[in-house]
Each structure stands twice: as C-alpha cells, then as structure tokens.
VMD Tcl script that draws the C-alpha trace (Angstrom):
set ca {
  {12.32 -10.30 -33.97}
  {9.76 -7.88 -32.60}
  {8.84 -8.12 -28.95}
  {5.47 -9.66 -28.22}
  {2.90 -8.50 -25.66}
  {2.65 -10.51 -22.49}
  {-0.61 -12.43 -22.10}
  {-2.93 -11.66 -19.22}
  {-3.66 -14.25 -16.59}
  {-7.06 -15.07 -17.99}
  {-5.75 -15.53 -21.48}
  {-2.74 -17.62 -20.60}
  {-4.68 -20.10 -18.54}
  {-7.39 -20.80 -16.03}
  {-7.78 -18.77 -12.91}
  {-8.03 -20.08 -9.41}
  {-11.37 -21.70 -8.65}
  {-13.76 -19.42 -6.86}
  {-11.86 -16.23 -7.63}
  {-14.39 -13.87 -9.26}
  {-13.35 -12.34 -12.55}
  {-10.02 -14.20 -12.59}
  {-10.70 -15.56 -16.04}
  {-11.49 -19.04 -17.29}
  {-11.09 -21.89 -14.79}
  {-10.00 -25.50 -14.91}
  {-13.48 -27.02 -14.93}
  {-13.01 -29.67 -17.62}
  {-11.91 -33.14 -16.53}
  {-9.69 -35.43 -18.57}
  {-12.66 -37.62 -19.53}
  {-14.48 -34.51 -20.80}
  {-11.53 -33.53 -22.97}
  {-11.12 -37.08 -24.30}
  {-14.76 -37.30 -25.37}
  {-14.75 -33.75 -26.77}
  {-11.74 -34.72 -28.87}
  {-13.31 -37.97 -30.08}
  {-16.80 -36.59 -30.63}
  {-15.55 -33.35 -32.15}
  {-14.76 -35.02 -35.46}
  {-18.21 -36.62 -35.72}
  {-20.60 -33.94 -36.89}
  {-24.16 -34.20 -38.12}
  {-22.74 -33.49 -41.59}
  {-21.19 -36.97 -41.65}
  {-24.58 -38.62 -41.22}
  {-26.61 -36.23 -43.35}
  {-24.23 -35.00 -46.05}
  {-22.35 -38.14 -47.01}
  {-25.05 -39.38 -49.39}
  {-24.45 -36.53 -51.86}
  {-20.73 -37.26 -51.82}
  {-21.32 -40.96 -52.53}
  {-23.73 -40.11 -55.36}
  {-21.10 -37.80 -56.89}
  {-17.90 -39.84 -56.56}
  {-19.12 -43.40 -56.02}
  {-16.82 -45.60 -53.91}
  {-14.09 -43.09 -54.80}
  {-15.58 -40.85 -52.09}
  {-13.25 -42.80 -49.80}
  {-10.32 -41.04 -51.51}
  {-12.05 -37.69 -51.00}
  {-12.42 -38.37 -47.28}
  {-8.84 -39.68 -47.09}
  {-7.49 -36.57 -48.83}
  {-9.37 -34.14 -46.56}
  {-8.64 -36.33 -43.53}
  {-4.89 -36.19 -44.29}
  {-5.11 -32.40 -44.59}
  {-6.92 -32.15 -41.24}
  {-4.30 -34.38 -39.59}
  {-1.51 -32.09 -40.84}
  {-3.33 -28.92 -39.79}
  {-4.13 -30.37 -36.36}
  {-0.49 -31.35 -35.94}
  {0.55 -27.74 -36.58}
  {-2.12 -26.43 -34.24}
  {-1.15 -29.02 -31.64}
  {2.48 -27.85 -31.77}
  {1.48 -24.25 -31.07}
  {-1.25 -25.04 -28.53}
  {0.84 -27.51 -26.51}
  {3.49 -24.79 -26.18}
  {0.87 -22.18 -25.26}
  {-2.59 -23.54 -24.37}
  {-5.10 -20.69 -24.62}
  {-8.82 -20.17 -25.11}
  {-8.04 -18.23 -28.30}
  {-6.17 -21.17 -29.86}
  {-5.24 -20.42 -33.48}
  {-6.52 -16.82 -33.26}
  {-4.15 -16.06 -30.38}
  {-1.31 -17.84 -32.22}
  {-2.00 -15.85 -35.40}
  {-2.03 -12.64 -33.34}
  {1.47 -13.40 -32.11}
  {2.95 -14.94 -35.26}
  {1.43 -12.84 -38.04}
  {0.26 -9.69 -36.27}
  {-2.84 -8.36 -34.47}
  {-4.71 -7.96 -37.77}
  {-4.50 -11.72 -38.37}
  {-5.68 -12.68 -34.89}
  {-8.53 -10.17 -35.10}
  {-9.63 -11.31 -38.56}
  {-9.53 -15.06 -38.12}
  {-11.03 -14.82 -34.62}
  {-14.09 -12.87 -35.75}
  {-14.53 -15.00 -38.89}
  {-14.44 -18.15 -36.77}
  {-16.95 -16.65 -34.33}
  {-19.19 -15.74 -37.27}
  {-18.97 -19.29 -38.64}
  {-20.10 -20.88 -35.39}
  {-22.98 -18.52 -34.65}
  {-24.36 -19.28 -38.13}
  {-23.87 -22.99 -37.39}
  {-26.00 -22.49 -34.27}
  {-28.94 -21.50 -36.47}
  {-28.37 -24.32 -38.95}
  {-28.16 -26.99 -36.26}
  {-31.04 -25.58 -34.19}
  {-33.27 -25.72 -37.26}
  {-32.15 -29.28 -38.10}
  {-32.80 -30.46 -34.55}
  {-36.16 -28.69 -34.42}
  {-37.26 -30.45 -37.64}
  {-36.58 -33.87 -36.06}
  {-38.32 -32.97 -32.79}
  {-41.36 -31.57 -34.61}
  {-41.66 -34.88 -36.45}
  {-41.88 -36.66 -33.09}
  {-44.08 -34.08 -31.30}
  {-45.90 -32.03 -33.97}
  {-47.96 -30.17 -31.35}
  {-44.96 -27.89 -30.82}
  {-44.09 -25.85 -33.95}
  {-40.61 -26.05 -35.43}
  {-39.67 -22.53 -34.31}
  {-40.77 -23.47 -30.80}
  {-38.44 -26.45 -30.72}
  {-35.57 -24.32 -32.05}
  {-36.21 -21.83 -29.25}
  {-36.37 -24.56 -26.59}
  {-33.14 -26.18 -27.77}
  {-31.27 -22.87 -27.85}
  {-32.53 -21.84 -24.39}
  {-31.59 -25.17 -22.79}
  {-28.09 -25.16 -24.24}
  {-27.58 -21.51 -23.33}
  {-28.48 -22.36 -19.72}
  {-26.06 -25.30 -19.82}
  {-23.18 -23.10 -20.97}
  {-24.05 -20.32 -18.51}
  {-24.02 -22.71 -15.54}
  {-20.33 -23.64 -15.67}
  {-17.74 -25.05 -18.02}
  {-18.14 -28.33 -16.15}
  {-21.81 -28.54 -17.14}
  {-20.82 -27.99 -20.77}
  {-18.22 -30.74 -20.45}
  {-20.70 -33.14 -18.83}
  {-23.36 -32.49 -21.47}
  {-20.82 -32.96 -24.25}
  {-19.41 -36.11 -22.64}
  {-22.76 -37.91 -22.77}
  {-24.04 -36.64 -26.11}
  {-20.69 -37.16 -27.85}
  {-20.61 -40.57 -26.18}
  {-23.90 -41.51 -27.85}
  {-22.45 -40.55 -31.25}
  {-19.28 -42.53 -30.65}
  {-21.06 -45.66 -29.43}
  {-23.60 -45.50 -32.28}
  {-21.06 -45.13 -35.06}
  {-18.74 -47.74 -33.52}
  {-21.64 -50.22 -33.35}
  {-22.54 -49.38 -36.96}
  {-18.97 -50.10 -38.11}
  {-18.77 -53.40 -36.22}
  {-22.18 -54.74 -37.32}
  {-21.81 -53.42 -40.85}
  {-18.29 -54.82 -41.11}
  {-19.53 -58.28 -40.11}
  {-22.21 -58.04 -42.81}
  {-19.71 -56.94 -45.47}
  {-17.52 -59.98 -44.82}
  {-20.48 -62.37 -44.70}
  {-20.35 -62.98 -40.94}
  {-23.79 -61.60 -40.10}
  {-26.72 -63.96 -40.68}
  {-29.82 -62.72 -42.45}
  {-28.04 -60.23 -44.73}
  {-28.28 -60.57 -48.52}
  {-24.75 -61.68 -49.45}
  {-25.45 -60.89 -53.12}
  {-25.98 -57.22 -52.29}
  {-23.41 -56.62 -49.54}
  {-19.71 -57.23 -50.09}
  {-16.42 -55.82 -51.29}
  {-17.57 -56.27 -54.88}
  {-19.63 -53.09 -54.45}
  {-16.34 -51.15 -54.47}
  {-15.45 -52.21 -58.00}
  {-18.71 -53.11 -59.75}
  {-21.46 -50.71 -60.91}
  {-19.07 -48.69 -63.06}
  {-15.87 -49.30 -61.10}
  {-14.22 -47.60 -58.12}
  {-14.34 -44.24 -59.90}
  {-17.54 -44.48 -61.97}
  {-17.61 -40.73 -62.68}
  {-13.88 -40.37 -63.36}
  {-10.94 -39.10 -61.23}
  {-12.28 -35.54 -61.29}
  {-15.14 -36.65 -59.06}
  {-12.63 -37.09 -56.22}
  {-12.04 -33.34 -56.12}
  {-15.75 -32.63 -56.35}
  {-16.19 -35.04 -53.45}
  {-13.59 -33.05 -51.50}
  {-15.77 -29.95 -51.82}
  {-18.77 -31.85 -50.49}
  {-17.04 -33.40 -47.46}
  {-14.46 -30.81 -46.39}
  {-16.81 -28.84 -44.16}
  {-17.95 -31.90 -42.22}
  {-14.47 -31.97 -40.62}
  {-14.87 -28.54 -38.99}
  {-14.76 -28.98 -35.23}
  {-11.53 -30.98 -35.04}
  {-9.85 -27.91 -33.55}
  {-12.28 -27.54 -30.61}
  {-10.11 -29.56 -28.15}
  {-7.33 -26.97 -28.48}
  {-9.75 -24.22 -27.40}
  {-11.20 -26.31 -24.57}
  {-7.77 -27.36 -23.28}
  {-7.29 -23.92 -21.73}
  {-9.97 -24.86 -19.18}
  {-8.63 -28.30 -18.36}
  {-6.58 -29.54 -15.42}
  {-3.52 -30.25 -17.56}
  {-3.75 -28.21 -20.81}
  {-0.48 -29.37 -22.35}
  {-1.30 -33.04 -21.81}
  {-4.84 -32.56 -23.16}
  {-3.61 -30.90 -26.36}
  {-0.88 -33.49 -26.90}
  {-3.34 -36.37 -26.44}
  {-5.94 -34.84 -28.78}
  {-3.30 -34.13 -31.43}
  {-1.82 -37.61 -31.33}
  {-5.21 -39.31 -31.55}
  {-6.57 -37.38 -34.56}
  {-5.26 -39.95 -37.05}
  {-7.14 -42.95 -35.65}
  {-10.25 -40.85 -34.98}
  {-10.55 -39.82 -38.63}
  {-9.52 -43.28 -39.89}
  {-12.13 -45.08 -37.79}
  {-15.11 -42.74 -37.73}
  {-14.92 -41.25 -41.23}
  {-13.13 -43.75 -43.45}
  {-14.38 -46.76 -41.47}
  {-18.05 -45.83 -41.53}
  {-18.08 -44.63 -45.16}
  {-16.28 -47.82 -46.21}
  {-19.05 -49.86 -44.55}
  {-21.76 -47.84 -46.32}
  {-20.31 -48.20 -49.85}
  {-19.54 -51.88 -49.26}
  {-23.03 -52.70 -47.95}
  {-24.86 -51.07 -50.85}
  {-24.11 -50.23 -54.49}
  {-23.13 -46.56 -54.64}
  {-25.89 -45.87 -57.18}
  {-28.61 -47.47 -55.05}
  {-31.75 -45.36 -55.09}
  {-32.22 -45.95 -51.37}
  {-29.03 -43.98 -50.60}
  {-30.49 -40.97 -52.40}
  {-34.00 -41.37 -50.99}
  {-33.22 -42.26 -47.38}
  {-29.65 -41.09 -46.84}
  {-26.53 -43.25 -46.75}
  {-26.64 -44.45 -43.12}
  {-30.39 -45.06 -42.99}
  {-30.18 -47.04 -46.23}
  {-27.28 -49.06 -44.83}
  {-29.20 -49.84 -41.61}
  {-32.25 -50.85 -43.67}
  {-30.11 -53.25 -45.70}
  {-29.07 -54.94 -42.44}
  {-32.73 -55.59 -41.63}
  {-32.71 -53.29 -38.60}
  {-36.26 -52.21 -37.81}
  {-37.09 -48.50 -37.52}
  {-33.72 -47.59 -39.03}
  {-34.95 -44.12 -39.94}
  {-36.01 -43.29 -36.37}
  {-32.80 -44.71 -34.95}
  {-30.77 -42.52 -37.28}
  {-32.97 -39.52 -36.45}
  {-32.11 -40.03 -32.78}
  {-28.38 -40.27 -33.56}
  {-28.52 -37.20 -35.80}
  {-30.41 -35.32 -33.07}
  {-27.70 -36.12 -30.51}
  {-25.10 -35.00 -33.05}
  {-27.01 -31.76 -33.63}
  {-27.31 -31.08 -29.89}
  {-23.63 -31.90 -29.41}
  {-22.69 -29.58 -32.28}
  {-24.93 -26.82 -30.88}
  {-23.41 -27.18 -27.44}
  {-19.85 -27.11 -28.79}
  {-20.67 -24.31 -31.22}
  {-21.95 -22.03 -28.46}
  {-19.00 -22.93 -26.24}
  {-16.48 -22.36 -29.04}
  {-18.00 -19.07 -30.22}
  {-18.10 -17.70 -26.66}
  {-14.49 -18.68 -25.91}
  {-13.29 -17.08 -29.11}
  {-15.24 -13.92 -28.20}
  {-13.67 -14.08 -24.72}
  {-10.19 -14.30 -26.23}
  {-10.89 -11.39 -28.58}
  {-12.05 -9.35 -25.61}
  {-8.86 -10.24 -23.71}
  {-6.70 -8.99 -26.56}
  {-8.68 -5.78 -27.04}
  {-10.20 -6.97 -30.33}
  {-13.73 -7.05 -28.88}
  {-15.52 -5.09 -26.13}
  {-13.89 -5.55 -22.70}
  {-17.17 -6.98 -21.38}
  {-16.55 -10.11 -23.49}
  {-13.54 -10.92 -21.29}
  {-15.35 -10.64 -17.98}
  {-16.14 -13.88 -16.20}
  {-18.40 -14.91 -13.34}
  {-17.15 -16.42 -10.09}
  {-17.42 -19.80 -11.81}
  {-15.18 -18.68 -14.66}
  {-18.02 -18.38 -17.19}
  {-17.73 -15.59 -19.81}
  {-21.42 -14.70 -19.49}
  {-21.46 -11.69 -21.84}
  {-19.55 -13.58 -24.56}
  {-22.06 -16.44 -24.33}
  {-25.13 -14.20 -24.40}
  {-23.89 -12.12 -27.35}
  {-23.10 -15.29 -29.30}
  {-26.49 -16.86 -28.61}
  {-28.36 -13.63 -29.44}
  {-26.77 -13.62 -32.88}
  {-27.70 -17.30 -33.15}
  {-31.33 -16.45 -32.31}
  {-31.31 -13.69 -34.93}
  {-29.94 -16.13 -37.51}
  {-32.69 -18.64 -36.61}
  {-35.24 -15.87 -37.19}
  {-33.70 -15.13 -40.60}
  {-33.87 -18.83 -41.41}
  {-37.63 -18.84 -40.89}
  {-38.43 -15.43 -42.38}
  {-35.84 -15.04 -45.17}
  {-34.43 -18.53 -45.88}
  {-33.62 -17.85 -49.53}
  {-32.06 -14.42 -49.09}
  {-30.60 -13.23 -45.78}
  {-30.02 -16.66 -44.24}
  {-28.66 -18.10 -47.49}
  {-26.18 -15.21 -47.58}
  {-25.10 -15.95 -43.99}
  {-24.55 -19.63 -44.74}
  {-22.65 -19.07 -47.99}
  {-20.55 -16.21 -46.63}
  {-19.33 -18.38 -43.74}
  {-18.93 -21.56 -45.78}
  {-15.23 -21.27 -46.63}
  {-14.15 -20.05 -43.20}
  {-12.91 -23.55 -42.30}
  {-10.39 -23.40 -45.12}
  {-9.36 -19.84 -44.17}
  {-8.76 -20.99 -40.58}
  {-6.63 -23.92 -41.72}
  {-4.61 -21.68 -44.03}
  {-3.92 -19.19 -41.22}
  {-2.85 -22.07 -38.96}
  {-0.29 -23.11 -41.60}
  {1.24 -19.64 -41.89}
  {1.14 -19.11 -38.12}
  {3.02 -22.34 -37.47}
  {5.76 -21.38 -39.92}
  {6.50 -18.33 -37.73}
  {5.63 -19.75 -34.31}
  {8.12 -22.62 -34.59}
  {10.95 -20.05 -34.74}
  {9.48 -18.02 -31.86}
  {9.05 -21.07 -29.61}
  {12.55 -22.37 -30.38}
  {14.04 -18.97 -29.56}
  {12.07 -18.37 -26.34}
  {11.20 -21.77 -24.83}
  {12.42 -24.77 -26.88}
  {11.48 -27.13 -24.04}
  {7.81 -26.41 -24.85}
  {8.07 -28.09 -28.26}
  {6.53 -31.31 -26.94}
  {4.52 -31.74 -30.15}
  {6.36 -31.17 -33.43}
  {5.04 -30.83 -36.96}
  {6.43 -33.54 -39.18}
  {8.99 -32.60 -41.86}
  {8.84 -28.90 -40.97}
  {8.57 -26.69 -43.01}
  {7.94 -28.84 -46.10}
  {4.69 -30.52 -45.01}
  {3.41 -27.19 -43.71}
  {3.93 -25.58 -47.11}
  {2.40 -28.65 -48.83}
  {-0.73 -28.39 -46.66}
  {-1.03 -24.66 -47.37}
  {-0.70 -25.32 -51.11}
  {-3.41 -27.98 -50.97}
  {-5.79 -25.61 -49.17}
  {-5.18 -22.90 -51.78}
  {-5.77 -25.48 -54.51}
  {-9.09 -26.56 -52.97}
  {-10.21 -22.91 -52.71}
  {-9.22 -22.38 -56.35}
  {-11.07 -25.52 -57.43}
  {-14.18 -24.32 -55.58}
  {-14.16 -21.23 -57.79}
  {-14.71 -23.51 -60.79}
  {-17.62 -25.32 -59.14}
  {-21.00 -23.90 -60.07}
  {-23.05 -27.08 -59.72}
  {-22.57 -27.41 -55.93}
  {-22.47 -23.69 -55.11}
  {-18.70 -23.72 -54.53}
  {-17.98 -20.52 -56.44}
  {-20.68 -18.55 -54.62}
  {-19.47 -19.82 -51.23}
  {-15.85 -18.83 -51.85}
  {-16.66 -15.42 -53.34}
  {-19.06 -14.46 -50.53}
  {-16.69 -15.79 -47.89}
  {-13.82 -13.81 -49.45}
  {-16.02 -10.71 -49.45}
  {-16.80 -11.03 -45.74}
  {-13.15 -11.86 -44.99}
  {-11.97 -8.78 -46.92}
  {-14.31 -6.56 -44.88}
  {-13.10 -8.06 -41.58}
  {-9.42 -7.75 -42.59}
  {-9.99 -4.11 -43.63}
  {-11.52 -3.38 -40.22}
  {-8.57 -5.14 -38.55}
  {-5.99 -3.10 -40.50}
  {-7.75 0.19 -39.72}
  {-8.05 -0.78 -36.04}
  {-4.37 -1.72 -35.90}
  {-3.34 1.63 -37.42}
  {-5.56 3.58 -35.03}
  {-4.38 1.58 -32.02}
  {-0.77 1.86 -33.14}
  {-1.13 5.62 -33.61}
  {-2.60 6.03 -30.13}
  {0.13 3.90 -28.60}
  {2.84 5.93 -30.36}
  {1.22 9.18 -29.17}
  {1.03 7.89 -25.59}
  {4.67 6.79 -25.67}
  {5.71 10.19 -27.07}
  {3.74 11.95 -24.33}
  {5.36 9.81 -21.65}
  {8.82 10.44 -23.15}
  {8.16 14.19 -23.28}
  {7.03 14.24 -19.64}
  {10.12 12.31 -18.61}
  {12.34 14.71 -20.57}
  {10.82 17.75 -18.86}
  {11.27 16.24 -15.45}
}
mol new
graphics top color blue
foreach p $ca { graphics top sphere $p radius 0.5 }
foreach p [lrange $ca 0 end-1] q [lrange $ca 1 end] { graphics top cylinder $p $q radius 0.2 }
display resetview
C-alpha cells in the first residue's frame, strides 16, 4: 500500500475558535446539522419536477422514486462509512484523493463545484420568477441579484449564520411537506370531511390504465426524471467538518437517510397519486402538489406552494453556495486550487472560496438572461450527470477506503456498508446502467446531458492527469536534489 499524505489541520477538522487562518471552525450546532440533514433531501425539484415524472410513469413513479431512493441510501451508507472515519470539508473528494489518487479527488471536486455554481443560477432565477410575480415593480434580474447578494452576505458572516438560515428555511420545508402528507393521507383514507371520496382514494393507484399505464419501461424513464432531485443528500457529510462532534453528526445523518427518503419522497408522492388520477389535466397544468392542494379545497393553493417552493429555492441556494465554497476550500487545501481558496477569516470563513463561487454564479445568471438557449443551456446540460459521476466515484472510493481504514484505524469503522463489497458493486453497476440508459433517451434530453457531462468530465480528468504528472515530476526532482545535497555533505 502506498503511503498517504498527512492532512493539514484545516482539512482534518475545525480550528480553534478565534484563531485567525486556522481553518474551518466548529460553528454548526447539532440542531443545525439535524435540519441540514433532513432538509437536504427536500429540493425544489421535488415540488416542481414531480409532475413530469407522474405524467410519464403514472402511479409507477413510486417505483422510480423507490429505486433511486434505494441507490441514494446505499451511496450515503458508503459515504457515511468514510466520512465517520475521517470527517472533512472535502468529503467524497478528499476520500477519492486518498483512495483512488489525486487525479480522482481533483476531478470529482471540481465537477461537483461546477455543478453547484450552475445550480446557484438555476435556483436564483426560479426564486426571482416567484418574487417578481408578487412584486412586479422589481425586474426578475433585480430579484436574482438581491437574493444572491443576501445569501452571499449570510455565508460570509460565519458558518453559524449559514446554519441558522438553513435551520429555519429547511424547517419550513419539513413542516410544510409533513403537514401535506398528514392532511393528504387523511383525505386518501376518507377521514377528511369535504373531500370528494369518488376522486381521492387508493383506487387511483390501479385504475386509469393500471399501476403501470405506460408499461414497465416507464419506470426507467421515471428514474431519469427524478434522479437529480436527490442531489444534496451528501451535504451533511461536508458540513459535519464544522460541527461540534463530526463523527456523531455523520453517523446520525447516515442512519436517518432511509426514513427521510421514505417519508418525504415516497410518502408525499404516494399522497399525490392517491389524491388525483395520474392523468388528471390539473397535474399537468398546475403541478402535482398544487393540484393536490386544490383537490383538498385549500384556498390559494398556488400561492401557498409558491411560498414553499421559494423557501426550498432559498434553502438550496444557501446550501449550494456553502457546499461549493467548502469544496473549493478543500481543493485549495490539497493544492488542487489556488492557495487563496484555503485561507479563512478569524471566524473560520473561507472568504475567497465563497466569493469565487458566487462570482461564477452571477456570471451564470447573466448567461441565463442573455443566452438562455445556448451558453446557459450548455452549462446546465454539461453539469446534469455530475450527480451520477459523484455517486460512482463514492462507490469505487469506498471499495479501497475500507481496506485502508481497517489497516490503519479499524476502531474508526463506526458506520459500515452493508454486505461489503457486494452491495457496493451492485450500486456501481446500477449507476452505470442508468448512465447507459440515459444515452438511449432522446425525448427527455438524457443523451445530450450525458454526452456533454462526459465531455466536461474528460477535460477535467485530462487536466488532473497532466497536473499530477507535473507535480510528481517536480516532487521527484526536489527529492533527487535533496538526496544529492545530502550525498555531497
């Protein structure tokens, strides 16, 4: 086994509070981490994008969500094993660096950063559209600018301010979707007065063409439509490095992923397809959750959902900026990004990493307004499959890291991947299958997304390999020079 470089203080964990430039600090409380973990799986994509999945697969979309949810649980279990043993702001990028080589950590770290800065533009635009509808006096670009500036200030203040913001906005999402499941569930089982019992009920799962009205193949198509709404599940493992008890935070987040996906994804989608026929025109016209709220007779359902989506967008923006900056910080720590990215303020805030990330987000917002069908479309498509690339790298990293951890510090294996290595290989095979299936999908832009994402990934990997060779050559030359000097003396 090759020897591995020792991590710096800032990379291996938080610094001491108040010590300037000591690295990231333990500014996140346990309640912050708990809500980040719970809210992290509830993205705006669940509220906005689920209607297309339902229209494609019918009630069978539940199987699509269950399939992707199972995959995410397995991947998070692998990531939890590695992160509990070594909590770090770089998370899977740092693990890949150690398990697979510097080229892997460099590549997946920059691809992940790229994904989130593009997400910043997507979410800022979505939030601005809602706010403009409420206050049209301010143009959409103005709202996008305001939202980005406010969240940048929040992240620059301290990690605690990020955690507090996320605690309350994620809390709104959690309470809203929990209330939706409870009220909708009562209506489905005929326990809510005033709801049309002929329309709502379990019969909607089997009538109107059956559970799989468009055939079993629609399940896989549904997978393509819902897989990206799960991105963000890994954020707690990045945030744990700035918590009071990183190992406990990672372990708790990993163990709770099953019920979080079961309740918030499967639970809420089940309520939607049981309240309304899957082919209801209102689902297509209004969106799945708005249509479901309308069917319950809730007044102003559209505005209520707009508010919930806005909080989800702001939460996603906040987490996206935090996640992108911490990944940039980690890359800077490992020498894969400019050293300035790894510098922190007295409060432990990686200011440069945050500002660089948000500047790219601002540029992407500009492209969205000026070149939506060319430059911005390329950015979105070329980052679209990064989630699957990240999950695949996690699988291969865990296969190696298990052996490294057992050899060096077996007592740190407080979280273990089930049925290692068989389930790890099964998850990797499923990810490869989904990527392959996307190449056959032309109707939902799957082929374009994979090909452009592979193109960008190939460029990043090529840069990583060249960098590794150059760095390795310099290191060898330095070692030879030191050896020669020692020999002469």
